[in-house]
C-alpha positions as CSV (number, residue, x, y, z in Angstrom):
1,M,17.7,38.8,-52.1
2,L,18.4,42.3,-52.8
3,P,21.8,42.7,-54.4
4,S,23.0,45.1,-50.9
5,D,22.0,41.9,-49.4
6,A,24.3,39.2,-51.2
7,P,27.1,37.8,-49.2
8,H,30.2,38.8,-50.1
9,A,32.8,36.1,-51.6
10,A,36.0,35.1,-50.0
11,P,38.9,37.0,-51.3
12,G,39.8,35.3,-54.2
13,T,37.4,33.9,-55.2
14,L,36.7,33.8,-58.5
15,L,32.9,32.9,-58.7
16,S,30.2,33.0,-55.7
17,V,26.6,31.4,-55.2
18,Q,24.5,31.6,-52.4
19,G,20.9,30.1,-52.6
20,L,20.7,30.4,-56.0
21,A,17.0,28.8,-58.0
22,A,16.2,28.2,-61.0
23,Q,13.0,27.8,-62.6
24,R,11.8,27.1,-66.0
25,G,7.9,27.9,-66.3
26,D,6.2,26.4,-63.3
27,R,9.2,23.9,-63.2
28,L,11.5,24.3,-60.3
29,L,15.0,23.0,-61.5
30,F,17.1,23.5,-58.7
31,E,17.0,25.6,-55.2
32,G,19.3,26.2,-52.5
33,L,22.4,26.2,-54.6
34,D,25.7,27.3,-53.2
35,L,29.3,27.3,-55.0
36,E,32.4,29.0,-54.7
37,I,35.3,28.7,-57.3
38,G,38.8,30.3,-57.2
39,P,41.6,30.8,-58.7
40,S,43.7,27.6,-60.6
41,E,40.2,25.4,-60.6
42,V,38.5,23.4,-63.0
43,V,35.0,22.3,-62.4
44,W,33.1,19.5,-64.0
45,L,29.2,20.2,-63.8
46,R,27.2,17.1,-63.7
47,G,24.0,15.6,-63.4
48,R,21.1,14.0,-65.2
49,N,19.7,15.7,-68.5
50,G,16.7,18.7,-67.5
51,R,18.6,19.3,-64.0
52,G,19.1,22.4,-65.0
53,K,23.2,22.4,-65.7
54,T,22.9,24.9,-69.2
55,S,20.3,27.2,-67.0
56,L,22.7,27.7,-64.2
57,L,25.4,28.4,-66.9
58,R,22.9,30.7,-68.4
59,I,22.0,32.3,-65.2
60,L,26.1,32.9,-64.4
61,A,26.6,34.6,-67.7
62,G,24.1,36.8,-67.3
63,L,21.8,36.0,-69.8
64,S,18.8,34.4,-67.8
65,S,17.7,35.9,-63.8
66,P,17.9,33.7,-61.5
67,A,14.0,32.7,-59.2
68,A,16.1,33.6,-55.8
69,G,19.7,33.8,-54.7
70,A,23.0,36.0,-55.9
71,V,25.9,35.5,-57.8
72,R,29.7,37.3,-57.7
73,I,31.9,37.0,-60.4
74,G,35.4,38.4,-59.0
75,G,33.5,39.9,-55.8
76,L,31.1,42.2,-57.7
77,E,27.7,41.3,-57.6
78,L,26.0,40.2,-61.1
79,R,22.9,42.0,-61.0
80,A,24.5,45.1,-59.8
81,E,27.2,45.0,-62.1
82,A,26.8,43.1,-64.9
83,S,28.6,44.7,-67.6
84,A,31.7,44.5,-65.5
85,C,31.0,40.7,-64.7
86,R,30.3,39.8,-68.2
87,A,34.1,41.7,-69.1
88,S,35.5,38.6,-66.3
89,L,34.2,35.9,-67.9
90,C,33.5,34.1,-71.4
91,Y,30.7,32.1,-72.2
92,V,31.0,29.5,-75.0
93,A,27.4,27.4,-75.4
94,H,26.5,24.2,-76.2
95,A,25.8,25.8,-79.9
96,N,28.6,27.3,-81.5
97,A,26.8,31.1,-82.5
98,L,28.4,30.6,-86.1
99,K,27.4,32.7,-89.1
100,D,27.0,30.2,-91.9
101,D,28.1,33.2,-94.7
102,L,31.0,34.3,-92.4
103,T,34.9,33.2,-92.8
104,A,36.0,31.6,-89.8
105,V,38.2,34.6,-89.4
106,Q,35.2,36.9,-89.4
107,A,33.1,34.5,-86.9
108,L,36.1,34.7,-84.7
109,S,36.1,38.2,-84.7
110,F,32.5,39.0,-84.4
111,L,32.8,36.8,-81.0
112,A,35.8,38.7,-79.7
113,G,34.4,41.9,-80.3
114,L,30.9,41.0,-78.2
115,R,33.6,41.0,-74.8
116,A,36.2,43.7,-75.2
117,G,36.5,44.6,-79.1
118,P,38.1,42.9,-82.0
119,P,41.8,41.7,-81.8
120,D,44.1,42.3,-84.5
121,A,43.7,39.8,-87.1
122,E,46.9,38.3,-86.3
123,A,46.1,36.8,-82.9
124,I,42.4,36.1,-84.7
125,V,44.7,33.1,-87.1
126,S,47.1,32.5,-84.3
127,A,43.9,31.3,-82.1
128,L,42.6,29.4,-85.1
129,T,45.9,27.4,-85.6
130,R,46.3,26.4,-82.0
131,M,42.6,24.8,-82.5
132,G,44.0,22.9,-85.6
133,V,41.9,25.3,-88.0
134,G,44.2,27.9,-89.3
135,S,44.1,26.6,-92.5
136,R,40.2,27.0,-93.2
137,A,40.8,30.6,-91.4
138,G,39.2,31.8,-94.9
139,A,36.9,29.5,-95.7
140,L,32.8,30.3,-94.9
141,V,31.5,28.4,-91.7
142,R,28.9,26.5,-93.9
143,T,31.9,24.7,-95.4
144,L,32.9,23.5,-91.8
145,S,32.5,20.0,-90.8
146,Q,30.4,20.4,-87.0
147,G,34.2,19.4,-85.6
148,Q,35.9,22.3,-87.1
149,R,32.5,24.8,-86.1
150,R,33.3,23.7,-82.5
151,R,37.0,24.8,-82.9
152,V,36.3,27.8,-84.3
153,A,33.4,28.9,-81.5
154,L,36.7,27.4,-78.6
155,A,39.3,29.3,-80.3
156,R,37.8,32.2,-78.5
157,L,39.6,30.3,-75.2
158,A,43.0,30.9,-77.3
159,L,43.0,34.9,-77.8
160,P,44.9,36.9,-75.8
161,D,43.6,38.6,-72.8
162,S,41.3,36.0,-71.9
163,P,39.3,36.6,-68.7
164,P,39.8,34.8,-65.8
165,L,36.4,32.9,-65.5
166,W,35.5,30.2,-68.4
167,L,31.9,29.1,-68.3
168,L,32.1,26.1,-70.9
169,D,28.8,23.7,-72.4
170,E,29.4,20.7,-73.6
171,P,32.9,22.5,-75.1
172,F,34.2,18.8,-75.6
173,D,30.8,17.7,-78.0
174,A,32.2,16.7,-81.4
175,L,35.9,17.0,-81.0
176,D,38.0,13.9,-81.7
177,D,40.8,13.0,-80.0
178,R,43.5,15.8,-81.1
179,G,40.6,18.6,-80.8
180,I,40.1,17.2,-76.8
181,E,43.8,17.4,-76.1
182,V,44.2,20.7,-77.6
183,L,41.3,21.8,-75.4
184,N,42.5,20.1,-72.1
185,A,45.9,21.9,-72.8
186,L,44.4,25.6,-73.2
187,L,42.4,24.4,-69.6
188,A,45.4,23.6,-67.9
189,D,47.0,26.6,-69.1
190,H,44.7,28.9,-68.3
191,A,44.7,27.6,-64.7
192,A,48.1,27.6,-64.6
193,R,47.7,31.5,-65.2
194,G,45.6,31.7,-62.1
195,G,42.3,31.6,-64.2
196,A,39.2,28.9,-63.6
197,A,36.4,27.0,-65.6
198,L,33.4,25.7,-64.7
199,L,31.9,23.3,-67.7
200,T,30.2,20.7,-68.0
201,S,30.3,17.3,-70.0
202,H,28.7,13.8,-70.9
203,Q,31.7,12.9,-71.9
204,A,34.5,11.5,-69.3
205,L,37.1,14.0,-68.7
206,S,40.9,12.9,-69.5
207,L,41.7,16.1,-68.1
208,R,44.5,15.3,-65.3
209,H,46.6,19.0,-64.4
210,P,44.8,20.1,-62.7
211,M,42.4,17.0,-62.0
212,P,38.7,18.7,-62.5
213,R,36.7,18.3,-59.4
214,E,33.2,17.5,-59.3
215,V,29.9,18.9,-58.8
216,W,26.4,17.1,-59.0
217,L,23.7,19.7,-59.5
218,G,20.2,17.1,-58.6
219,N,21.9,15.5,-55.4
220,A,21.0,16.2,-51.7
221,R,25.0,17.1,-51.8
222,A,27.7,17.4,-54.4
223,T,31.4,17.1,-52.8
224,A,35.0,17.1,-53.9
225,P,35.9,13.9,-54.2
226,G,38.9,12.7,-53.3
227,A,40.6,15.5,-51.5
228,S,39.8,17.4,-48.0
229,G,39.8,21.3,-47.4
230,Q,39.0,21.7,-51.4
231,R,37.0,24.6,-51.8
232,G,33.6,25.5,-53.3
233,Q,31.0,22.9,-52.4
234,A,27.6,23.1,-54.2
235,S,24.6,22.2,-51.9
236,V,21.3,21.9,-54.2
237,G,18.1,21.2,-52.3
238,L,15.8,20.2,-54.5
239,P,11.6,20.5,-54.8
240,S,11.9,16.5,-54.6
241,T,13.8,13.3,-52.7
242,P,17.3,13.2,-55.1
243,D,17.5,10.6,-56.6
244,V,21.7,9.6,-56.7
245,M,23.2,8.2,-59.8
246,P,24.5,4.2,-60.1
247,D,28.1,5.8,-61.3
248,S,28.6,9.3,-58.6
249,P,31.7,10.3,-57.6
250,M,29.9,10.9,-53.5
251,R,30.7,7.4,-53.0
252,G,27.4,7.5,-50.4
253,L,26.7,10.5,-48.6
254,T,29.7,9.6,-45.8
255,D,32.1,11.1,-47.9
256,A,30.7,14.3,-47.9
257,P,31.7,15.5,-44.0
258,E,35.5,14.7,-44.4
259,A,35.9,16.4,-47.5
260,L,34.8,19.2,-46.2
261,G,36.7,19.3,-43.4
262,S,33.8,18.3,-41.3
263,P,33.1,15.7,-38.2
264,K,33.3,12.4,-39.3
265,T,29.6,11.8,-38.3
266,P,27.6,12.5,-41.3
267,R,25.1,15.1,-41.0
268,T,21.4,13.7,-42.9
269,P,20.8,16.5,-45.7
270,K,17.3,17.8,-45.3
271,A,16.2,15.8,-48.6
272,L,16.6,12.7,-46.7
273,E,15.4,13.2,-43.5
274,S,12.0,12.2,-44.3
275,P,11.1,8.1,-44.0
276,E,9.9,8.0,-47.4
277,A,13.2,8.9,-48.7
278,A,15.7,7.5,-46.3
279,S,15.8,4.4,-48.4
280,P,14.7,5.8,-52.1
281,R,16.4,2.4,-53.2
282,T,13.3,-0.2,-51.0
283,A,11.5,-1.8,-53.0
284,V,7.6,-0.9,-52.5
285,P,5.5,-4.4,-51.8
286,T,3.5,-5.4,-54.2
287,P,-0.5,-4.6,-53.0
288,K,-2.2,-8.6,-52.3
289,Q,-4.6,-9.8,-54.4
290,A,-8.1,-9.8,-53.3
291,P,-9.5,-13.3,-53.3
292,G,-10.5,-14.9,-56.6
293,A,-9.5,-11.8,-58.6
294,R,-7.5,-12.7,-61.6
295,S,-3.9,-11.8,-62.4
């Protein structure tokens, strides 16, 4: 799909994805991904290891190219207006991207400067203080614990003039209870200002205001559980039969149409139309032994 042919996002949408596909080498991670995220939303991207969660975040951040599909950020097409799109988002990777030979202040100043120029020193120290590492502002990164390093990396979110869209890869990793509380508060404040966040986490989220919307990457359908009319459904077509996690929030595919405001009769996803895929839990009969064969 050419940039000029990309579908336009709905008014007010901060992130719009249409028909996205990602490939790693010869392996197709996902295809046919549609997703919209609006103001004041926190979306929890879920899925098994290797399903492409990090690959998706990197594509949305403009660091990787999709195999197919289009991405719009704030109404702008990512491939056509990459610089303007990157200025509208903050991507915090799973790796902290901190230089060991820099102090916490210097490291945060460098990271902040990559987007919109370095903020003043007072704002840097204030952000570190909010993340609970203000007393370590002058310490070299190599002397910080893993949890303290994570707090320094996340302090970008506490800087003034934060961009409207946050892309966070395992942001709660290495944080203690207090660090989780601080990050939850940042997410809540960001949503209250009309910002949005798309994040991954293998930990259960404790954020309640706003309640995160769960999207599963790797299932036939991904919905917003528990609320009808919520925007931003993601539907993923996989190259193979999807496998539903035992603790999946989908509660069966029949929940999906109601969550989307569709008729109550559930629509069978394409990935489940084949007889082989229709009953993924059906046991495969054991072949009969030939007479006289030893087990």
